[in-house]
C-alpha positions as CSV (number, residue, x, y, z in Angstrom):
1,M,189.7,118.3,93.6
2,A,187.7,120.9,95.6
3,Q,191.0,122.8,96.4
4,S,192.0,122.9,92.7
5,K,188.6,124.3,91.8
6,W,189.0,127.0,94.4
7,F,192.5,127.8,93.1
8,F,191.1,128.6,89.7
9,H,188.0,130.4,91.0
10,P,187.5,133.8,89.2
11,I,188.0,135.6,92.5
12,M,191.4,134.0,93.1
13,I,192.4,134.6,89.5
14,F,191.5,138.3,90.0
15,V,193.6,138.4,93.2
16,Y,196.6,136.7,91.4
17,S,196.4,139.3,88.6
18,L,196.2,142.2,91.0
19,L,199.2,140.9,93.0
20,A,201.2,140.3,89.8
21,L,200.5,143.9,88.7
22,I,201.5,145.4,92.0
23,L,204.6,143.2,92.2
24,S,205.6,144.3,88.6
25,L,205.2,148.0,89.6
26,F,207.3,147.5,92.8
27,L,210.1,145.6,90.9
28,Y,210.2,148.3,88.2
29,I,210.5,151.1,90.7
30,Y,213.1,149.1,92.8
31,W,215.1,148.4,89.7
32,Y,215.0,152.1,88.6
33,V,216.1,153.3,92.0
34,K,219.0,150.8,91.9
35,V,220.1,151.9,88.4
36,S,219.8,155.6,89.5
37,S,222.0,155.0,92.5
38,G,224.6,153.3,90.3
39,M,224.5,156.2,87.8
40,I,224.9,158.8,90.7
41,E,228.1,156.9,91.8
42,L,229.5,157.0,88.3
43,I,228.7,160.7,88.0
44,E,230.5,161.5,91.2
45,K,233.4,159.2,90.4
46,F,234.1,160.7,86.9
47,D,232.7,164.2,87.7
48,L,230.2,164.1,84.9
49,P,227.5,166.8,84.4
50,H,224.3,165.9,86.3
51,D,221.9,167.7,83.9
52,K,223.1,165.5,81.0
53,V,223.0,162.2,82.7
54,L,220.0,162.4,85.1
55,D,217.0,164.2,83.8
56,I,213.9,165.1,85.8
57,E,211.8,163.7,83.0
58,T,212.7,160.2,84.1
59,W,210.8,160.9,87.4
60,V,207.9,162.2,85.3
61,V,208.0,158.9,83.4
62,I,207.8,157.0,86.7
63,A,204.8,159.1,87.9
64,M,203.0,158.6,84.6
65,L,203.6,154.9,84.6
66,S,202.3,154.8,88.2
67,I,199.1,156.6,87.2
68,L,198.6,154.3,84.2
69,V,199.1,151.2,86.3
70,G,196.6,152.7,88.8
71,I,194.1,153.2,86.0
72,I,194.6,149.7,84.8
73,M,194.0,148.4,88.4
74,M,190.8,150.4,88.7
75,G,189.7,149.1,85.3
76,M,190.3,145.5,86.5
77,I,188.4,146.1,89.7
78,I,185.4,147.7,87.8
79,I,185.3,144.8,85.3
80,F,185.5,142.3,88.1
81,V,182.7,143.9,90.1
82,Y,180.6,144.1,86.9
83,H,181.2,140.4,86.2
84,Q,180.2,139.5,89.7
85,K,177.0,141.5,89.5
86,T,176.2,140.0,86.1
87,F,176.8,136.5,87.4
88,Q,174.6,137.2,90.5
89,L,171.8,138.5,88.2
90,Y,172.1,135.5,86.0
91,R,171.7,133.2,89.1
92,L,168.7,135.2,90.4
93,Q,167.0,135.0,86.9
94,N,167.7,131.2,86.9
95,N,166.0,130.9,90.3
96,F,163.1,133.1,89.1
97,I,162.6,131.0,86.0
98,N,162.5,127.8,88.0
99,N,160.2,129.1,90.6
100,Y,157.9,130.9,88.3
101,T,157.6,127.9,86.0
102,H,156.3,126.0,89.0
103,E,153.9,128.8,89.9
104,L,152.5,128.7,86.4
105,K,152.5,124.9,86.0
106,T,150.6,124.2,89.3
107,P,147.3,125.9,88.4
108,V,147.4,124.7,84.8
109,T,147.9,121.1,86.0
110,A,145.0,121.5,88.4
111,I,142.7,122.9,85.7
112,Q,143.6,120.1,83.4
113,L,142.8,117.5,86.1
114,Y,139.4,119.0,86.7
115,L,138.5,119.1,83.0
116,E,139.6,115.5,82.5
117,T,137.4,114.5,85.4
118,F,134.4,116.2,83.7
119,L,135.2,114.2,80.5
120,R,135.6,110.8,82.1
121,H,132.7,111.0,84.6
122,D,129.1,112.0,84.4
123,I,128.9,114.7,87.1
124,S,125.8,116.5,88.0
125,P,125.8,120.4,87.6
126,E,125.4,120.6,91.4
127,D,128.6,118.5,92.0
128,Q,130.4,120.4,89.2
129,K,130.0,123.7,91.0
130,P,132.8,123.3,93.6
131,Y,135.2,122.1,90.9
132,I,134.4,125.1,88.7
133,E,135.0,127.4,91.6
134,Y,138.4,125.8,92.1
135,M,139.2,126.3,88.4
136,L,138.2,129.9,88.7
137,L,140.6,130.3,91.6
138,D,143.4,128.7,89.5
139,V,142.6,130.9,86.6
140,N,142.8,134.0,88.9
141,R,146.2,132.8,90.0
142,L,147.4,132.5,86.4
143,S,146.0,135.9,85.6
144,E,147.7,137.4,88.6
145,H,151.1,135.8,87.6
146,I,150.7,137.2,84.1
147,N,149.8,140.6,85.4
148,N,152.9,140.6,87.6
149,I,155.1,140.0,84.6
150,L,153.3,142.8,82.6
151,N,153.6,145.2,85.5
152,I,157.3,144.5,85.8
153,S,157.7,145.7,82.2
154,R,155.6,148.8,82.9
155,F,157.7,149.6,86.0
156,E,161.0,149.3,84.2
157,S,159.8,151.4,81.2
158,N,158.5,154.1,83.7
159,K,155.1,154.2,81.9
160,A,152.7,156.5,83.6
161,H,149.7,155.2,85.6
162,D,146.4,156.9,86.0
163,T,145.7,158.1,89.5
164,E,142.8,159.6,91.4
165,S,142.3,161.3,94.7
166,L,140.7,159.0,97.3
167,D,140.1,158.9,101.0
168,L,142.9,156.7,102.0
169,A,141.3,155.3,105.2
170,Q,138.2,154.5,103.4
171,Y,140.2,152.8,100.6
172,I,142.0,150.6,103.2
173,E,138.7,149.6,104.8
174,T,137.2,148.8,101.4
175,F,140.3,146.8,100.4
176,I,140.2,144.6,103.6
177,A,136.5,143.9,102.9
178,K,137.1,143.3,99.2
179,Y,139.7,140.6,99.8
180,A,138.2,139.2,103.1
181,D,137.9,135.7,101.5
182,Q,141.6,135.6,100.5
183,F,142.7,136.9,104.0
184,S,140.3,134.6,106.0
185,Q,143.2,132.8,107.7
186,A,144.6,136.1,109.0
187,K,143.5,138.6,111.6
188,I,143.7,142.1,110.0
189,I,143.4,145.2,112.2
190,F,143.2,148.7,110.8
191,N,144.4,151.5,113.1
192,N,143.5,154.9,111.7
193,Q,145.2,157.7,113.7
194,V,144.0,160.4,111.3
195,S,140.7,161.9,112.4
196,D,139.9,163.9,109.3
197,P,139.5,162.4,105.8
198,L,142.9,162.1,104.1
199,M,142.9,162.5,100.4
200,F,145.7,160.7,98.5
201,E,146.6,160.6,94.8
202,M,146.8,156.9,94.0
203,N,146.3,154.2,91.4
204,I,143.9,151.7,93.0
205,D,145.0,148.6,91.0
206,L,148.7,149.2,92.0
207,F,147.9,149.9,95.6
208,D,145.8,146.7,95.7
209,M,148.8,144.8,94.5
210,L,151.0,146.5,97.0
211,F,148.8,145.6,100.0
212,R,148.1,142.1,98.8
213,N,151.8,141.3,98.4
214,L,152.6,142.6,101.9
215,I,149.7,140.8,103.5
216,F,150.3,137.5,101.7
217,N,153.9,137.6,102.7
218,A,152.9,138.1,106.3
219,M,150.6,135.1,106.0
220,I,153.0,132.8,104.2
221,Y,156.1,133.5,106.3
222,N,154.4,132.8,109.6
223,N,154.5,129.9,112.0
224,Q,151.4,130.9,114.0
225,E,148.0,132.5,113.4
226,P,148.8,135.6,111.2
227,E,148.0,138.9,112.8
228,I,148.5,142.0,110.6
229,I,148.1,145.6,111.8
230,I,147.8,148.3,109.2
231,Q,148.3,151.8,110.7
232,L,147.7,155.1,109.1
233,S,149.3,158.2,110.6
234,I,150.9,161.6,109.9
235,S,154.3,162.7,111.3
236,K,156.3,165.9,110.4
237,K,154.1,166.6,107.4
238,K,154.6,163.1,106.1
239,L,152.0,160.4,105.5
240,I,153.0,157.1,107.0
241,I,151.4,153.7,106.3
242,S,152.9,150.8,108.4
243,I,152.1,147.1,108.1
244,A,153.2,145.1,111.1
245,D,153.0,141.3,111.3
246,N,153.8,138.5,113.8
247,G,155.6,136.3,111.3
248,I,159.1,134.8,111.3
249,G,160.7,138.2,110.6
250,I,163.6,139.3,108.3
251,E,167.2,139.2,109.4
252,K,168.9,142.5,109.4
253,K,171.5,141.4,106.7
254,Y,168.6,140.9,104.2
255,R,166.6,144.0,104.8
256,N,168.3,146.0,102.2
257,K,168.2,143.2,99.6
258,I,164.6,142.0,99.8
259,F,163.3,144.8,97.5
260,K,165.7,143.7,94.7
261,K,164.3,141.9,91.7
262,F,164.3,138.1,91.9
263,F,165.8,138.1,95.4
264,Q,164.5,135.4,97.7
265,I,165.7,134.8,101.3
266,G,165.1,131.1,100.8
267,K,167.9,131.0,98.3
268,A,170.3,132.6,100.7
269,D,169.7,130.5,103.8
270,D,168.1,127.2,104.9
271,R,164.5,128.5,104.6
272,S,162.6,127.2,101.6
273,A,162.0,129.9,99.0
274,K,158.3,130.7,98.2
275,G,156.9,132.7,95.4
276,S,158.8,134.3,92.5
277,G,161.0,136.9,94.1
278,L,159.0,139.7,92.4
279,G,156.4,140.7,95.1
280,L,158.6,143.1,97.2
281,Y,160.3,144.4,94.1
282,M,156.8,145.5,92.9
283,V,156.0,146.9,96.3
284,Y,159.1,149.0,96.2
285,N,158.4,150.3,92.7
286,I,154.7,151.1,93.4
287,T,155.8,153.0,96.5
288,K,158.4,154.9,94.5
289,M,156.0,155.7,91.6
290,H,153.7,157.3,94.2
291,G,156.5,159.5,95.5
292,G,157.2,157.5,98.6
293,K,159.9,155.4,100.3
294,I,159.6,152.0,101.9
295,S,161.7,150.4,104.7
296,V,161.5,147.3,106.9
297,S,162.4,146.9,110.5
298,E,162.0,144.4,113.4
299,N,158.6,144.4,115.1
300,P,159.2,145.3,118.7
301,N,155.8,144.0,119.8
302,A,156.0,140.6,118.1
303,T,158.3,138.2,116.3
304,G,157.7,139.6,112.8
305,S,158.5,142.7,110.8
306,I,157.1,146.2,110.2
307,F,157.0,147.6,106.6
308,Q,156.8,151.4,106.7
309,L,155.7,153.5,103.7
310,V,156.4,157.2,103.9
311,F,154.8,159.7,101.5
312,P,155.9,163.4,101.7
313,K,153.6,164.5,98.9
314,K,150.4,163.6,97.0
315,W,148.1,163.9,100.0
316,R,146.0,166.5,101.8
317,I,143.6,166.7,104.8
318,M,140.0,167.5,104.2
319,N,138.5,169.5,107.1
320,V,135.0,168.5,108.0
């Protein structure tokens, strides 16, 4: 049964069609050559005029037919590739819907449980406080998920974002302190290799999202105590921000795919997928919107990865 399914797989059907087309072209040319050979023999036998029996236009017809068949083959290949990409996008969207539904349902279920507890039991205001704090955390999670969806729409519509010039090193220090509670399970080190203040044109909300996604990924995909090193440097007139971690790392075959929308490594191998598959897609777009490029490589000093953001413009050094 499995073999018959593979026999009728779209890829196999495409291969069969392609082979049939090539075979048809071959048989046509072979038949024409045979007929032409027979005609030449008749011409020589009966001493007929060559220009009336064999015309150069027939070879032009063969050439044109070959070109047309080539165009048809190219069209088939393009349609096939488009179909495969569409199918892959559909599968990724399906995974996204399933995962994101879970991401939205979990905090809603938790909030509902806390509220039902308040209704059924007489709880003192002092005892209610931790539950309220948990609910606020869940509300923040829901808000973050909704903002992610809204930001995806903004990225894809290329809507402009307000920017301001800030000291980048000071911003990173403020960011680490601002989200210290959320990053309490990780050791975060900031290594600033730029001595003078470095002013950078940025949108704070988007850069917060960028750093949070990278740091949370480093914490989630980690089998030991997370250690994250953020380094700020300048090389060849380019601003470089690198985020190195000691996590489980990213295999080389996935490094060019992880920035695609909905892509999750967990769906491609045995690791369980976490999140929505949108985090690194947003990181890529935020970097691009600020005129930069992002890449990922293996961490030579640990088991994890190094995400490197390179910005050739939108920054300047303030001499003090």
